MIDOSE-1310 file (N, C-alpha, C; in nm, 2 decimals, decimal comma, always signed):
residues 293
mkyk	+14,05/+14,35/+4,64/+13,93/+14,38/+4,71/+13,93/+14,31/+4,85; +13,92/+14,40/+4,95/+13,92/+14,35/+5,09/+13,78/+14,31/+5,13; +13,77/+14,20/+5,20/+13,65/+14,15/+5,25/+13,63/+14,20/+5,40; +13,52/+14,27/+5,42/+13,49/+14,32/+5,55/+13,42/+14,21/+5,64
rtig	+13,49/+14,18/+5,74/+13,44/+14,07/+5,83/+13,32/+14,13/+5,92; +13,22/+14,05/+5,93/+13,11/+14,09/+6,01/+13,13/+14,03/+6,15; +13,05/+14,08/+6,25/+13,06/+14,03/+6,38/+13,02/+13,88/+6,39; +12,92/+13,84/+6,31/+12,87/+13,70/+6,30/+12,98/+13,61/+6,25
stif	+13,05/+13,65/+6,15/+13,16/+13,56/+6,09/+13,28/+13,55/+6,19; +13,31/+13,66/+6,26/+13,41/+13,66/+6,36/+13,38/+13,56/+6,48; +13,25/+13,57/+6,52/+13,20/+13,48/+6,63/+13,21/+13,33/+6,58; +13,17/+13,31/+6,46/+13,17/+13,18/+6,40/+13,32/+13,12/+6,40
dvtn	+13,41/+13,20/+6,35/+13,55/+13,16/+6,34/+13,61/+13,13/+6,48; +13,58/+13,22/+6,58/+13,63/+13,20/+6,71/+13,57/+13,07/+6,77; +13,44/+13,05/+6,76/+13,38/+12,93/+6,81/+13,43/+12,81/+6,74; +13,45/+12,81/+6,61/+13,49/+12,70/+6,54/+13,64/+12,66/+6,58
htlm	+13,73/+12,76/+6,59/+13,86/+12,73/+6,63/+13,87/+12,68/+6,77; +13,78/+12,73/+6,86/+13,78/+12,68/+7,00/+13,74/+12,54/+7,00; +13,63/+12,51/+6,93/+13,58/+12,37/+6,93/+13,69/+12,27/+6,87; +13,75/+12,32/+6,76/+13,86/+12,23/+6,70/+13,97/+12,21/+6,80
fmlm	+14,01/+12,32/+6,87/+14,12/+12,30/+6,97/+14,08/+12,21/+7,08; +13,96/+12,22/+7,13/+13,92/+12,13/+7,23/+13,91/+11,99/+7,19; +13,86/+11,97/+7,06/+13,86/+11,83/+7,00/+14,00/+11,78/+6,99; +14,09/+11,86/+6,95/+14,23/+11,82/+6,94/+14,29/+11,77/+7,07
litl	+14,26/+11,85/+7,18/+14,30/+11,81/+7,31/+14,24/+11,68/+7,36; +14,11/+11,67/+7,33/+14,04/+11,54/+7,37/+14,10/+11,42/+7,30; +14,14/+11,44/+7,18/+14,20/+11,33/+7,10/+14,34/+11,30/+7,14; +14,42/+11,40/+7,16/+14,57/+11,38/+7,18/+14,60/+11,35/+7,33
ypiw	+14,51/+11,40/+7,42/+14,55/+11,38/+7,56/+14,57/+11,23/+7,60; +14,48/+11,14/+7,56/+14,50/+11,00/+7,60/+14,64/+10,95/+7,56; +14,68/+10,99/+7,43/+14,81/+10,94/+7,39/+14,92/+11,01/+7,47; +14,91/+11,13/+7,50/+15,00/+11,20/+7,59/+15,01/+11,14/+7,73
yvlv	+14,89/+11,11/+7,78/+14,88/+11,05/+7,92/+14,96/+10,92/+7,92; +14,94/+10,83/+7,82/+15,01/+10,70/+7,82/+15,16/+10,72/+7,80; +15,20/+10,82/+7,72/+15,34/+10,85/+7,70/+15,40/+10,89/+7,83; +15,34/+10,99/+7,90/+15,39/+11,04/+8,02/+15,39/+10,94/+8,13
asfs	+15,29/+10,86/+8,14/+15,28/+10,76/+8,24/+15,38/+10,65/+8,22; +15,42/+10,62/+8,10/+15,52/+10,52/+8,07/+15,66/+10,55/+8,12; +15,68/+10,68/+8,14/+15,81/+10,73/+8,19/+15,80/+10,77/+8,34; +15,69/+10,74/+8,40/+15,67/+10,78/+8,54/+15,72/+10,67/+8,64
dsat	+15,73/+10,71/+8,76/+15,77/+10,62/+8,86/+15,64/+10,54/+8,90; +15,65/+10,40/+8,89/+15,53/+10,32/+8,91/+15,47/+10,34/+9,04; +15,54/+10,34/+9,15/+15,49/+10,35/+9,28/+15,41/+10,48/+9,30; +15,46/+10,59/+9,25/+15,39/+10,72/+9,25/+15,27/+10,72/+9,17
leyy	+15,28/+10,67/+9,05/+15,17/+10,67/+8,95/+15,05/+10,59/+9,00; +15,08/+10,48/+9,07/+14,98/+10,39/+9,12/+14,87/+10,46/+9,21; +14,92/+10,56/+9,28/+14,83/+10,63/+9,38/+14,79/+10,77/+9,33; +14,83/+10,80/+9,21/+14,81/+10,94/+9,16/+14,67/+10,94/+9,09
tgll	+14,60/+11,05/+9,12/+14,47/+11,07/+9,05/+14,47/+11,21/+8,99; +14,39/+11,23/+8,89/+14,38/+11,36/+8,82/+14,45/+11,36/+8,69; +14,46/+11,49/+8,63/+14,53/+11,50/+8,50/+14,68/+11,48/+8,52; +14,73/+11,41/+8,42/+14,88/+11,39/+8,42/+14,94/+11,46/+8,30
vtpl	+15,02/+11,56/+8,33/+15,08/+11,64/+8,22/+15,23/+11,61/+8,20; +15,30/+11,59/+8,32/+15,44/+11,56/+8,31/+15,47/+11,43/+8,39; +15,58/+11,36/+8,36/+15,61/+11,24/+8,43/+15,62/+11,26/+8,58; +15,57/+11,16/+8,66/+15,58/+11,16/+8,80/+15,71/+11,09/+8,83
gfst	+15,82/+11,18/+8,84/+15,95/+11,12/+8,85/+15,99/+11,09/+8,70; +16,10/+11,03/+8,69/+16,14/+10,98/+8,55/+16,21/+10,85/+8,56; +16,16/+10,75/+8,49/+16,21/+10,62/+8,49/+16,19/+10,55/+8,35; +16,30/+10,48/+8,31/+16,29/+10,40/+8,19/+16,29/+10,25/+8,22
eayr	+16,26/+10,22/+8,34/+16,27/+10,07/+8,38/+16,15/+10,00/+8,31; +16,04/+10,06/+8,29/+15,93/+9,99/+8,22/+15,97/+9,95/+8,08; +16,03/+10,05/+8,01/+16,07/+10,02/+7,87/+16,18/+9,91/+7,87; +16,27/+9,91/+7,97/+16,37/+9,81/+7,98/+16,31/+9,67/+8,00
avmn	+16,21/+9,67/+8,08/+16,14/+9,54/+8,11/+16,07/+9,49/+7,98; +16,01/+9,59/+7,91/+15,94/+9,55/+7,78/+16,03/+9,50/+7,68; +16,14/+9,58/+7,66/+16,24/+9,55/+7,55/+16,31/+9,42/+7,58; +16,33/+9,38/+7,71/+16,39/+9,26/+7,74/+16,30/+9,13/+7,74
npkv	+16,18/+9,16/+7,71/+16,08/+9,05/+7,71/+16,08/+8,99/+7,57; +16,13/+8,86/+7,55/+16,14/+8,80/+7,42/+16,00/+8,79/+7,35; +15,89/+8,78/+7,43/+15,76/+8,76/+7,37/+15,72/+8,89/+7,29; +15,77/+9,00/+7,34/+15,73/+9,13/+7,27/+15,80/+9,13/+7,13
wlgy	+15,93/+9,09/+7,12/+16,00/+9,09/+7,00/+15,95/+8,98/+6,90; +15,91/+8,87/+6,96/+15,85/+8,76/+6,88/+15,72/+8,81/+6,82; +15,64/+8,88/+6,90/+15,51/+8,93/+6,86/+15,53/+9,04/+6,75; +15,64/+9,12/+6,76/+15,67/+9,22/+6,66/+15,70/+9,15/+6,52
kntl	+15,78/+9,04/+6,53/+15,82/+8,97/+6,41/+15,69/+8,91/+6,34; +15,61/+8,85/+6,42/+15,49/+8,79/+6,37/+15,39/+8,89/+6,31; +15,38/+9,00/+6,38/+15,29/+9,11/+6,33/+15,34/+9,17/+6,20; +15,47/+9,19/+6,19/+15,52/+9,24/+6,06/+15,50/+9,14/+5,95
iyvt	+15,51/+9,01/+5,97/+15,48/+8,92/+5,87/+15,33/+8,92/+5,83; +15,24/+8,93/+5,93/+15,10/+8,93/+5,91/+15,06/+9,06/+5,83; +15,12/+9,17/+5,87/+15,08/+9,30/+5,81/+15,13/+9,31/+5,67; +15,25/+9,28/+5,65/+15,31/+9,30/+5,51/+15,25/+9,19/+5,41
tgta	+15,25/+9,07/+5,45/+15,19/+8,97/+5,36/+15,04/+8,98/+5,35; +14,98/+9,00/+5,46/+14,83/+9,01/+5,46/+14,78/+9,13/+5,38; +14,85/+9,25/+5,40/+14,81/+9,37/+5,33/+14,83/+9,35/+5,18; +14,94/+9,29/+5,14/+14,97/+9,26/+5,00/+14,86/+9,17/+4,94
vnim	+14,82/+9,07/+5,01/+14,71/+8,98/+4,96/+14,58/+9,06/+4,95; +14,55/+9,15/+5,05/+14,43/+9,23/+5,05/+14,43/+9,32/+4,93; +14,53/+9,39/+4,90/+14,54/+9,48/+4,79/+14,52/+9,41/+4,66; +14,59/+9,30/+4,65/+14,58/+9,22/+4,52/+14,44/+9,17/+4,50
mtsi	+14,38/+9,10/+4,60/+14,25/+9,04/+4,58/+14,14/+9,15/+4,57; +14,15/+9,25/+4,64/+14,05/+9,36/+4,63/+14,06/+9,43/+4,50; +14,18/+9,45/+4,45/+14,20/+9,52/+4,32/+14,14/+9,43/+4,21; +14,17/+9,30/+4,21/+14,12/+9,21/+4,11/+13,96/+9,21/+4,11
gayv	+13,91/+9,20/+4,23/+13,76/+9,19/+4,25/+13,70/+9,32/+4,20; +13,76/+9,44/+4,24/+13,70/+9,57/+4,21/+13,71/+9,59/+4,06; +13,82/+9,54/+4,00/+13,83/+9,56/+3,85/+13,72/+9,49/+3,78; +13,70/+9,36/+3,81/+13,60/+9,28/+3,75/+13,46/+9,34/+3,76
lsrr	+13,43/+9,38/+3,88/+13,30/+9,43/+3,91/+13,28/+9,58/+3,86; +13,38/+9,64/+3,81/+13,37/+9,78/+3,76/+13,36/+9,78/+3,61; +13,38/+9,66/+3,54/+13,37/+9,65/+3,40/+13,23/+9,66/+3,35; +13,21/+9,75/+3,25/+13,07/+9,77/+3,20/+13,01/+9,65/+3,13
kffw	+13,09/+9,57/+3,07/+13,04/+9,45/+2,99/+13,04/+9,32/+3,07; +13,07/+9,33/+3,20/+13,06/+9,21/+3,28/+12,91/+9,19/+3,32; +12,84/+9,09/+3,26/+12,70/+9,08/+3,27/+12,65/+9,05/+3,41; +12,72/+8,97/+3,49/+12,67/+8,94/+3,63/+12,71/+9,03/+3,74
knii	+12,77/+9,14/+3,70/+12,83/+9,23/+3,81/+12,73/+9,28/+3,91; +12,61/+9,31/+3,87/+12,51/+9,37/+3,96/+12,46/+9,26/+4,06; +12,44/+9,14/+4,01/+12,39/+9,03/+4,09/+12,50/+8,99/+4,19; +12,63/+8,98/+4,14/+12,74/+8,94/+4,23/+12,76/+9,05/+4,34
mkgi	+12,74/+9,18/+4,30/+12,76/+9,29/+4,39/+12,66/+9,29/+4,50; +12,54/+9,26/+4,47/+12,44/+9,24/+4,57/+12,47/+9,13/+4,67; +12,52/+9,02/+4,61/+12,55/+8,91/+4,70/+12,67/+8,95/+4,79; +12,76/+9,03/+4,74/+12,88/+9,07/+4,83/+12,83/+9,16/+4,94
ivtm	+12,74/+9,25/+4,90/+12,69/+9,35/+5,00/+12,61/+9,28/+5,11; +12,55/+9,17/+5,08/+12,48/+9,09/+5,19/+12,57/+9,05/+5,30; +12,70/+9,02/+5,26/+12,80/+8,98/+5,36/+12,83/+9,09/+5,46; +12,80/+9,21/+5,43/+12,82/+9,32/+5,53/+12,72/+9,31/+5,64
yfgg	+12,61/+9,24/+5,62/+12,50/+9,24/+5,73/+12,48/+9,10/+5,79; +12,52/+9,00/+5,71/+12,49/+8,86/+5,76/+12,62/+8,78/+5,75; +12,65/+8,70/+5,85/+12,76/+8,61/+5,85/+12,73/+8,48/+5,91; +12,82/+8,38/+5,89/+12,79/+8,24/+5,93/+12,80/+8,23/+6,08
glip	+12,86/+8,32/+6,15/+12,88/+8,30/+6,30/+13,02/+8,25/+6,33; +13,05/+8,26/+6,46/+13,19/+8,22/+6,50/+13,21/+8,07/+6,50; +13,12/+7,99/+6,55/+13,14/+7,84/+6,55/+13,15/+7,78/+6,41; +13,05/+7,81/+6,32/+13,07/+7,76/+6,18/+13,20/+7,80/+6,12
tylv	+13,24/+7,93/+6,14/+13,37/+7,97/+6,08/+13,48/+7,90/+6,14; +13,48/+7,88/+6,27/+13,58/+7,80/+6,34/+13,60/+7,66/+6,28; +13,48/+7,59/+6,26/+13,48/+7,46/+6,20/+13,54/+7,46/+6,06; +13,50/+7,56/+5,98/+13,56/+7,57/+5,85/+13,71/+7,58/+5,85
mrni	+13,76/+7,67/+5,93/+13,90/+7,69/+5,94/+13,97/+7,57/+5,99; +13,92/+7,49/+6,08/+13,98/+7,37/+6,13/+13,98/+7,26/+6,02; +13,87/+7,25/+5,94/+13,85/+7,15/+5,85/+13,94/+7,17/+5,72; +13,97/+7,30/+5,69/+14,05/+7,32/+5,57/+14,20/+7,34/+5,61
glyn	+14,23/+7,31/+5,73/+14,37/+7,30/+5,77/+14,44/+7,43/+5,81; +14,36/+7,53/+5,84/+14,41/+7,66/+5,88/+14,42/+7,68/+6,03; +14,37/+7,59/+6,11/+14,37/+7,60/+6,26/+14,52/+7,59/+6,30; +14,56/+7,69/+6,38/+14,70/+7,70/+6,43/+14,80/+7,71/+6,32
nlwv	+14,76/+7,77/+6,21/+14,84/+7,79/+6,09/+14,86/+7,94/+6,07; +14,98/+7,98/+6,03/+15,01/+8,12/+6,01/+14,91/+8,18/+5,91; +14,87/+8,10/+5,81/+14,78/+8,16/+5,70/+14,64/+8,19/+5,75; +14,61/+8,15/+5,87/+14,48/+8,18/+5,92/+14,47/+8,33/+5,96
milp	+14,59/+8,39/+5,97/+14,59/+8,54/+6,00/+14,60/+8,62/+5,87; +14,61/+8,55/+5,75/+14,62/+8,62/+5,63/+14,51/+8,60/+5,53; +14,47/+8,47/+5,51/+14,37/+8,44/+5,41/+14,23/+8,48/+5,44; +14,18/+8,45/+5,56/+14,04/+8,50/+5,60/+14,04/+8,65/+5,60
gaig	+13,94/+8,71/+5,54/+13,93/+8,85/+5,53/+14,02/+8,91/+5,43; +14,05/+8,83/+5,32/+14,14/+8,88/+5,22/+14,08/+9,00/+5,14; +13,94/+9,00/+5,14/+13,87/+9,11/+5,08/+13,77/+9,17/+5,18; +13,79/+9,30/+5,20/+13,69/+9,37/+5,29/+13,58/+9,42/+5,20
twnl	+13,45/+9,39/+5,23/+13,34/+9,43/+5,15/+13,34/+9,58/+5,13; +13,35/+9,66/+5,23/+13,35/+9,81/+5,22/+13,46/+9,86/+5,14; +13,58/+9,80/+5,16/+13,70/+9,85/+5,08/+13,68/+9,81/+4,93; +13,62/+9,69/+4,91/+13,59/+9,65/+4,77/+13,50/+9,75/+4,70
iimr	+13,40/+9,80/+4,77/+13,31/+9,90/+4,72/+13,38/+10,03/+4,69; +13,46/+10,07/+4,78/+13,53/+10,20/+4,76/+13,62/+10,19/+4,64; +13,70/+10,08/+4,63/+13,79/+10,06/+4,51/+13,72/+10,05/+4,38; +13,61/+9,97/+4,38/+13,53/+9,96/+4,26/+13,48/+10,09/+4,21
tsfm	+13,43/+10,17/+4,30/+13,38/+10,31/+4,27/+13,49/+10,39/+4,21; +13,61/+10,38/+4,26/+13,72/+10,45/+4,21/+13,76/+10,41/+4,07; +13,76/+10,28/+4,05/+13,79/+10,22/+3,91/+13,68/+10,27/+3,81; +13,56/+10,28/+3,86/+13,45/+10,32/+3,76/+13,46/+10,46/+3,72
sipy	+13,54/+10,54/+3,80/+13,55/+10,68/+3,76/+13,66/+10,71/+3,66; +13,74/+10,60/+3,63/+13,84/+10,61/+3,52/+13,77/+10,61/+3,39; +13,80/+10,70/+3,30/+13,74/+10,70/+3,17/+13,74/+10,57/+3,09; +13,63/+10,53/+3,04/+13,62/+10,40/+2,97/+13,70/+10,40/+2,84
elee	+13,72/+10,52/+2,79/+13,79/+10,53/+2,66/+13,94/+10,48/+2,68; +13,99/+10,49/+2,80/+14,13/+10,44/+2,82/+14,14/+10,29/+2,80; +14,03/+10,22/+2,85/+14,03/+10,08/+2,84/+14,01/+10,04/+2,69; +13,92/+10,11/+2,62/+13,90/+10,08/+2,48/+14,02/+10,10/+2,40
sakl	+14,09/+10,21/+2,42/+14,21/+10,24/+2,35/+14,32/+10,13/+2,37; +14,33/+10,09/+2,50/+14,43/+9,98/+2,53/+14,40/+9,85/+2,47; +14,27/+9,82/+2,46/+14,23/+9,69/+2,40/+14,25/+9,70/+2,24; +14,24/+9,81/+2,19/+14,27/+9,83/+2,04/+14,41/+9,80/+2,01
dgas	+14,50/+9,83/+2,11/+14,64/+9,81/+2,10/+14,68/+9,67/+2,14; +14,58/+9,58/+2,17/+14,61/+9,45/+2,21/+14,63/+9,42/+2,35; +14,60/+9,51/+2,44/+14,62/+9,49/+2,58/+14,52/+9,40/+2,64; +14,56/+9,31/+2,73/+14,47/+9,22/+2,80/+14,42/+9,29/+2,92
dwti	+14,32/+9,22/+2,99/+14,27/+9,28/+3,11/+14,38/+9,29/+3,22; +14,47/+9,20/+3,23/+14,58/+9,21/+3,33/+14,66/+9,33/+3,30; +14,69/+9,35/+3,17/+14,77/+9,47/+3,13/+14,70/+9,60/+3,17; +14,57/+9,60/+3,14/+14,49/+9,72/+3,17/+14,49/+9,75/+3,32
lfki	+14,47/+9,64/+3,40/+14,46/+9,66/+3,54/+14,59/+9,71/+3,60; +14,71/+9,65/+3,56/+14,83/+9,68/+3,63/+14,91/+9,80/+3,57; +14,88/+9,83/+3,44/+14,95/+9,94/+3,38/+14,86/+10,07/+3,35; +14,73/+10,05/+3,37/+14,65/+10,17/+3,35/+14,56/+10,20/+3,48
vlpl	+14,48/+10,10/+3,52/+14,39/+10,13/+3,63/+14,46/+10,15/+3,76; +14,55/+10,06/+3,80/+14,62/+10,08/+3,93/+14,71/+10,21/+3,94; +14,79/+10,24/+3,83/+14,86/+10,36/+3,84/+14,78/+10,49/+3,85; +14,66/+10,48/+3,80/+14,57/+10,60/+3,81/+14,49/+10,60/+3,94
slpv	+14,51/+10,50/+4,02/+14,43/+10,49/+4,14/+14,52/+10,48/+4,27; +14,63/+10,54/+4,26/+14,73/+10,54/+4,37/+14,67/+10,60/+4,50; +14,59/+10,71/+4,49/+14,54/+10,76/+4,62/+14,44/+10,66/+4,69; +14,36/+10,60/+4,62/+14,27/+10,50/+4,68/+14,34/+10,38/+4,72
iavm	+14,45/+10,34/+4,65/+14,53/+10,23/+4,70/+14,60/+10,26/+4,83; +14,65/+10,38/+4,84/+14,71/+10,43/+4,96/+14,62/+10,42/+5,08; +14,49/+10,46/+5,05/+14,39/+10,45/+5,16/+14,36/+10,30/+5,20; +14,36/+10,22/+5,10/+14,34/+10,08/+5,12/+14,45/+10,01/+5,20
ilyy	+14,57/+10,05/+5,17/+14,69/+10,01/+5,25/+14,68/+10,05/+5,39; +14,63/+10,17/+5,41/+14,62/+10,22/+5,55/+14,51/+10,15/+5,62; +14,39/+10,13/+5,56/+14,28/+10,06/+5,62/+14,32/+9,92/+5,66; +14,37/+9,84/+5,56/+14,41/+9,70/+5,58/+14,52/+9,69/+5,67
gvgr	+14,62/+9,78/+5,66/+14,74/+9,77/+5,74/+14,71/+9,79/+5,89; +14,63/+9,90/+5,92/+14,59/+9,92/+6,06/+14,51/+9,81/+6,11; +14,42/+9,76/+6,03/+14,33/+9,65/+6,08/+14,41/+9,53/+6,11; +14,51/+9,50/+6,03/+14,59/+9,38/+6,06/+14,69/+9,40/+6,18
wngw	+14,74/+9,52/+6,19/+14,83/+9,56/+6,30/+14,75/+9,54/+6,43; +14,63/+9,59/+6,44/+14,55/+9,59/+6,56/+14,48/+9,45/+6,58; +14,48/+9,36/+6,49/+14,41/+9,24/+6,50/+14,46/+9,14/+6,60; +14,37/+9,09/+6,68/+14,41/+8,99/+6,78/+14,31/+8,89/+6,80
fnam	+14,18/+8,91/+6,77/+14,07/+8,82/+6,80/+14,09/+8,69/+6,72; +14,12/+8,70/+6,59/+14,14/+8,57/+6,51/+14,26/+8,49/+6,57; +14,36/+8,56/+6,61/+14,48/+8,49/+6,67/+14,44/+8,42/+6,80; +14,35/+8,48/+6,88/+14,31/+8,42/+7,01/+14,22/+8,30/+6,98
iylr	+14,14/+8,30/+6,87/+14,05/+8,19/+6,84/+14,12/+8,08/+6,77; +14,21/+8,11/+6,68/+14,26/+8,00/+6,59/+14,41/+7,96/+6,61; +14,48/+8,04/+6,69/+14,62/+8,01/+6,72/+14,64/+7,95/+6,86; +14,71/+7,84/+6,87/+14,74/+7,79/+7,00/+14,89/+7,79/+7,04
derk	+14,97/+7,81/+6,93/+15,12/+7,81/+6,95/+15,16/+7,96/+6,98; +15,21/+7,98/+7,10/+15,24/+8,12/+7,14/+15,35/+8,18/+7,05; +15,43/+8,09/+6,98/+15,53/+8,14/+6,89/+15,47/+8,21/+6,77; +15,34/+8,19/+6,75/+15,28/+8,25/+6,63/+15,19/+8,37/+6,67
yplq	+15,19/+8,41/+6,80/+15,10/+8,51/+6,84/+15,15/+8,65/+6,78; +15,05/+8,73/+6,74/+15,09/+8,87/+6,70/+15,11/+8,96/+6,82; +15,16/+9,08/+6,79/+15,20/+9,17/+6,90/+15,08/+9,21/+6,99; +14,96/+9,23/+6,92/+14,85/+9,27/+7,00/+14,79/+9,17/+7,09
lilk	+14,81/+9,04/+7,06/+14,77/+8,93/+7,16/+14,87/+8,93/+7,27; +15,00/+8,96/+7,25/+15,09/+8,97/+7,36/+15,06/+9,09/+7,44; +15,02/+9,20/+7,38/+14,98/+9,32/+7,45/+14,85/+9,29/+7,54; +14,76/+9,21/+7,49/+14,64/+9,17/+7,56/+14,68/+9,09/+7,69
sili	+14,77/+9,00/+7,67/+14,82/+8,92/+7,78/+14,88/+9,01/+7,89; +14,95/+9,11/+7,85/+15,02/+9,20/+7,95/+14,92/+9,29/+8,02; +14,83/+9,34/+7,94/+14,73/+9,44/+8,00/+14,62/+9,38/+8,07; +14,57/+9,27/+8,02/+14,44/+9,21/+8,08/+14,47/+9,09/+8,17
enqt	+14,57/+9,01/+8,13/+14,59/+8,89/+8,21/+14,70/+8,90/+8,32; +14,73/+9,03/+8,35/+14,82/+9,06/+8,46/+14,95/+8,99/+8,45; +15,02/+9,00/+8,34/+15,15/+8,94/+8,33/+15,26/+9,05/+8,35; +15,22/+9,17/+8,39/+15,31/+9,27/+8,41/+15,40/+9,24/+8,53
aama	+15,35/+9,18/+8,64/+15,43/+9,15/+8,75/+15,53/+9,04/+8,72; +15,50/+8,95/+8,63/+15,59/+8,85/+8,59/+15,70/+8,91/+8,51; +15,67/+9,00/+8,42/+15,77/+9,07/+8,34/+15,87/+9,15/+8,43; +15,81/+9,21/+8,53/+15,89/+9,29/+8,62/+15,98/+9,20/+8,70
aeea	+15,93/+9,09/+8,74/+16,01/+8,99/+8,82/+16,13/+8,94/+8,75; +16,11/+8,93/+8,61/+16,22/+8,88/+8,53/+16,34/+8,97/+8,52; +16,31/+9,10/+8,55/+16,42/+9,20/+8,54/+16,51/+9,19/+8,66; +16,64/+9,17/+8,64/+16,73/+9,16/+8,75/+16,75/+9,29/+8,81
giek	+16,74/+9,29/+8,94/+16,76/+9,41/+9,02/+16,64/+9,50/+9,03; +16,52/+9,45/+8,98/+16,40/+9,52/+8,99/+16,30/+9,45/+9,09; +16,26/+9,52/+9,19/+16,17/+9,45/+9,28/+16,04/+9,42/+9,22; +15,98/+9,30/+9,25/+15,86/+9,25/+9,19/+15,75/+9,36/+9,21
nkva	+15,67/+9,38/+9,10/+15,56/+9,48/+9,10/+15,61/+9,63/+9,10; +15,74/+9,65/+9,11/+15,78/+9,79/+9,11/+15,75/+9,87/+8,99; +15,76/+9,80/+8,87/+15,73/+9,87/+8,75/+15,61/+9,81/+8,68; +15,53/+9,73/+8,75/+15,42/+9,66/+8,69/+15,32/+9,76/+8,63
etik	+15,29/+9,87/+8,70/+15,19/+9,97/+8,65/+15,24/+10,04/+8,53; +15,37/+10,08/+8,52/+15,41/+10,15/+8,41/+15,44/+10,06/+8,29; +15,46/+9,93/+8,31/+15,49/+9,84/+8,20/+15,37/+9,84/+8,11; +15,25/+9,85/+8,16/+15,13/+9,86/+8,08/+15,13/+9,97/+7,98
yati	+15,17/+10,09/+8,03/+15,17/+10,20/+7,94/+15,29/+10,20/+7,84; +15,40/+10,14/+7,89/+15,52/+10,13/+7,80/+15,49/+10,03/+7,69; +15,42/+9,93/+7,72/+15,38/+9,83/+7,62/+15,29/+9,89/+7,51; +15,19/+9,97/+7,56/+15,10/+10,04/+7,47/+15,18/+10,13/+7,37
mvat	+15,27/+10,20/+7,42/+15,35/+10,29/+7,33/+15,44/+10,21/+7,23; +15,50/+10,10/+7,28/+15,58/+10,02/+7,19/+15,50/+9,96/+7,08; +15,37/+9,93/+7,11/+15,28/+9,86/+7,01/+15,21/+9,97/+6,92; +15,20/+10,09/+6,96/+15,13/+10,19/+6,89/+15,21/+10,28/+6,80
vpil	+15,33/+10,32/+6,85/+15,41/+10,42/+6,78/+15,44/+10,37/+6,63; +15,48/+10,25/+6,61/+15,51/+10,21/+6,47/+15,40/+10,24/+6,37; +15,28/+10,20/+6,40/+15,17/+10,22/+6,31/+15,13/+10,37/+6,30; +15,16/+10,45/+6,41/+15,13/+10,59/+6,40/+15,23/+10,66/+6,30
mvyp	+15,35/+10,61/+6,29/+15,45/+10,66/+6,21/+15,42/+10,64/+6,06; +15,33/+10,55/+6,03/+15,30/+10,52/+5,89/+15,20/+10,62/+5,83; +15,12/+10,68/+5,92/+15,01/+10,76/+5,87/+15,06/+10,89/+5,80; +15,17/+10,96/+5,85/+15,21/+11,08/+5,78/+15,25/+11,06/+5,64
flqk	+15,30/+10,94/+5,60/+15,34/+10,91/+5,47/+15,22/+10,89/+5,37; +15,11/+10,85/+5,43/+14,99/+10,82/+5,35/+14,88/+10,93/+5,36; +14,91/+11,03/+5,45/+14,80/+11,13/+5,48/+14,77/+11,21/+5,36; +14,87/+11,24/+5,28/+14,84/+11,33/+5,16/+14,74/+11,26/+5,06
yfvk	+14,74/+11,13/+5,07/+14,65/+11,06/+4,97/+14,51/+11,03/+5,04; +14,50/+11,05/+5,17/+14,39/+10,99/+5,24/+14,26/+11,06/+5,20; +14,25/+11,19/+5,21/+14,12/+11,26/+5,18/+14,09/+11,24/+5,03; +14,19/+11,25/+4,94/+14,16/+11,24/+4,80/+14,12/+11,10/+4,76
gvmi	+14,18/+11,00/+4,83/+14,14/+10,86/+4,80/+14,00/+10,83/+4,84; +13,96/+10,88/+4,96/+13,82/+10,85/+5,01/+13,72/+10,92/+4,92; +13,75/+11,05/+4,88/+13,66/+11,12/+4,80/+13,64/+11,06/+4,66; +13,75/+11,01/+4,60/+13,75/+10,95/+4,47/+13,66/+10,83/+4,48
galk	+13,67/+10,75/+4,59/+13,59/+10,63/+4,61/+13,44/+10,66/+4,64; +13,41/+10,79/+4,65/+13,27/+10,82/+4,69/+13,20/+10,90/+4,58; +13,26/+10,91/+4,46/+13,20/+10,99/+4,36/+13,07/+10,94/+4,31; +13,06/+10,81/+4,28/+12,94/+10,76/+4,23/+12,93/+10,61/+4,27
g	+12,81/+10,55/+4,26/+12,80/+10,41/+4,30/+12,78/+10,32/+4,19
């Protein structure tokens, strides 16, 4: 049976596709601009105005300056440590918390859940938090980038809702066979929740990859700085000229403008490459976590 398209449906489809195409351009153009600018000639780019579609000249000097900067590689190493270790801690702690709060027979779950939700709207503030971190020995410690924020309230709610959608009969059957709560969590609940776990990995991983504020507040040793704090130094604190000056044979400030864009690409591309591997779980995981409260 063929469906006869009406003029109204045709107009809707054309309008919808046009708007989606424009939205795609608006979303992708800033990334394209940074990519093209990073390969442009710095002197030409500095005085160029308007849309940038192709490189103004072609130069890789900015990437050479970035790659030869030891701070960038040190920031990469630190960030990988913070992301891998921190995300593993996030998933572990959030899973345990969500599992406990999703159990039907846990008497205090509603009271505890309300207390957790309060933290979404109220916090102790920066100074009290700073004093706590200093007094418990986390100041200028690598663990200050991992332990604080081990559980995200919103992510806990999503994961808890996902766990609640798993049939309760599976838990009862496992307990009849002698399974403990740890066995139920790791052999039943988590394997059935892979989509929402993939979403949590993406949320936590991106958050930790882009994190720089805690490092700026709690870390004083530059050898412990994450990549994003190094990026902030280059983009905001005008260290591009110093990086350019360190490059043998490159005139000072010659590539200072394009170094900013090259640094952004170096810091952004790795996390962008992770998304395609988790994208197939993304929509399903979010929808599972939104079925019921």
